[in-house]
C-alpha positions in Angstrom: 15.9 16.1 26.3 12.7 17.4 24.7 9.5 15.7 25.8 7.7 16.5 22.5 8.9 16.6 18.9 7.5 16.1 15.4 8.2 12.7 13.9 7.8 12.4 10.2 9.6 11.4 7.1 10.3 15.1 6.4 10.5 16.7 3.0 11.7 13.5 1.3 8.4 11.8 2.0 6.1 14.8 1.7 2.9 14.3 -0.4 0.5 16.9 -1.3 -3.3 16.2 -1.3 -3.1 16.2 -5.1 -0.2 13.7 -5.2 -2.1 11.5 -2.7 -5.2 11.7 -4.9 -3.2 10.7 -8.0 -1.6 7.8 -6.1 -5.1 6.6 -5.1 -6.6 7.1 -8.6 -3.8 4.9 -10.1 -4.9 2.0 -7.9 -8.6 2.5 -7.7 -11.3 4.5 -9.5 -10.6 8.2 -9.5 -12.5 10.3 -7.1 -12.7 14.1 -7.7 -11.6 16.4 -4.9 -13.9 19.2 -3.8 -12.6 22.6 -4.9 -14.9 24.4 -2.5 -13.1 25.4 0.7 -16.3 25.4 2.7 -16.8 21.6 2.0 -13.3 20.8 3.2 -12.6 23.2 6.1 -9.9 21.1 7.8 -7.8 20.0 4.8 -4.2 21.2 4.8 -3.1 21.0 1.2 0.6 20.7 2.1 2.2 19.9 5.5 5.7 18.9 6.0 6.9 18.2 9.6 10.6 18.8 10.5 11.8 15.8 12.5 15.3 17.1 13.1 14.7 17.6 16.8 13.6 13.9 17.2 16.6 12.8 15.1 19.2 14.8 17.0 17.7 14.2 20.5 16.7 10.6 20.3 18.4 9.2 17.3 15.0 8.6 15.7 14.7 8.0 12.0 11.7 6.8 9.9 11.9 3.2 8.9 9.0 3.1 6.4 8.6 5.1 3.3 5.4 7.1 2.6 4.4 4.4 0.0 4.8 1.6 2.6 2.6 3.6 5.0 -0.1 4.2 2.4 -0.1 0.5 1.5 -0.4 -0.4 5.2 -3.4 2.0 5.5 -5.0 0.4 2.4 -4.5 -3.1 3.7 -6.0 -2.1 7.1 -9.0 -0.5 5.4 -9.6 -3.5 3.2 -9.6 -5.9 6.2 -11.8 -3.6 8.3 -14.1 -2.2 5.7 -17.3 -3.7 7.3 
């Protein structure tokens, strides 16, 4: 059994930074993304983790969709915005 594995929704729930920005802009006021790499040195524009090892080893599967996770983050941020 592996001790470490990626756990994610895989390619079915992958969102690019641009898609996430559009999702956000549809719900709140739009906010432009910086196009200067120097101002965003740690941003990964597209990352998809392969969770097959976790699925096959431990029977793990994601229970929430990316949209559910984003909504949970928004609710938490709204409650804890002070």
